[in-house]
N, C-alpha and C positions, 0 to 999 in steps of 0.2 A: 044120649039118653042119661037119669035116673038116677041107676043105679046097676051094680053090678048083675043085676037076675035080666034084666031088660038089653043091658048090652051085649052080655053072651047070645039072648034071645036072637036081636040086629043082628051079628058076626053071624051069626047059623044058617039064618034066609036072608042074607043080604050080600052074604061074604062071596067070594072072600075080596078080602082087603089086605093091602103091602101096609098099611100102617096101622093100628092103634092109638090115639089117646085119652089115657082114662086119670080120671082123679081117684085120690087114695081115698081120703073122705069124700060117700056118697051115703045116702039113706038108709036100705035096711043092707047090702052083700055091697064091700068096699071094693076097690080097685086092686089088694091084692087079691080075694076070695074069685072077679073077675079073671085075672091075669091069671092064674095055677086050671082056673075050672075052661080058660079061652088053650090052650097051651094045651093040655088032659087031651081038646077034645081037638088037639086038629093045628091049630093055629100057629103057624109060622112065619108071621110077617116082624117087622118088627115093630113092637110096643113098648110106648112109654109113658111114661107114670106122669103124671102132675102133681104137688103139693105146697101147702106155707108152711111145712116142720120136712125141710130135710132129714131132721139126724130118726122125729117117729115112722116116719115111712122105714126109712135104714135097720132100723131097729127089730122093725115087725116083721123086712124081706127078710131078717137073720138070716139060717141056711138053705133057707128052700129052695124047692127043686127048680124052680123058674124062674129068672132073674128082668125086670125090664133091661129094655137094651139104655134108653137112655132117661134121665132122669129132672124135671122143665121145674123150676121153682116156679112159684106165685109169690107179686103179680107177673104175668108172661110177656116178654119182651117181644115186640120181631125177631130177632134175635136167637130168640130160644127155640122158635118154629123153623127156622131155618136150620136150624139145632136138628132137630128130629129130620125135617127133609132125609139133609145129609145122609145120617145116620140106616133113614132107607136104602137109600143112593151104593152105600156101602156096605150095606144086605142083601144087595142085589150085585153087587162085584159093578156095578159100575162109575 
């Protein structure tokens, strides 16, 4: 999806999902908005966020009550995606 609002709609209409991977910067609603609203709406799966600027993302997250399980830095590599899958398995107790 291209922004947090459409991602949230997809999550509610097509979920539940074991994992969500969101971009930090999106057109209208950013990844932090998506994270906070998804979790407020009851999403309990793994939430990964990708960014080209990890420092900016960490600063924006600050002390927010929800945090992504994993932050992936762009450009993404195959190992990054495997880290996301490992986090999903860890959170499921596998």
